[in-house]
C-alpha positions as semicolon CSV with decimal commas, in nm:
position;residue;x (nm);y (nm);z (nm)
1;X;0,000;0,000;0,000
2;X;0,288;0,235;0,079
3;X;0,437;0,181;-0,269
4;X;0,101;0,256;-0,433
5;X;0,059;0,573;-0,230
6;X;0,413;0,681;-0,313
7;X;0,368;0,636;-0,689
8;X;0,028;0,805;-0,680
9;X;0,177;1,103;-0,498
10;X;0,460;1,123;-0,752
11;X;0,207;1,119;-1,039
12;X;0,007;1,401;-0,880
13;X;0,321;1,611;-0,824
14;X;0,436;1,544;-1,181
15;X;0,095;1,648;-1,317
16;X;0,094;1,968;-1,111
17;X;0,446;2,056;-1,234
18;X;0,345;2,003;-1,599
19;X;0,027;2,211;-1,563
20;X;0,222;2,482;-1,379
21;X;0,483;2,495;-1,655
22;X;0,214;2,529;-1,923
23;X;0,036;2,803;-1,726
24;X;0,357;2,998;-1,666
25;X;0,450;2,980;-2,034
26;X;0,124;3,163;-2,115
27;X;-0,049;2,884;-2,307
28;X;-0,268;2,749;-2,028
29;X;-0,641;2,766;-1,970
30;X;-0,612;3,047;-1,714
31;X;-0,391;3,259;-1,941
32;X;-0,639;3,210;-2,227
33;X;-0,930;3,298;-2,001
34;X;-0,766;3,620;-1,879
35;X;-0,673;3,714;-2,237
36;X;-1,037;3,657;-2,344
37;X;-1,176;3,862;-2,053
38;X;-0,927;4,140;-2,131
39;X;-1,037;4,151;-2,493
40;X;-1,402;4,202;-2,390
41;X;-1,327;4,538;-2,226
């Protein structure tokens, strides 16, 4: 069970790092959303 929990935790951390890198590069969902909201005004 400890091995399963450890690999699951590593997968979650890896996923968060990937999503964070995409967001910081300006191509993520939040960046697109803010760009869209900015273009409305």
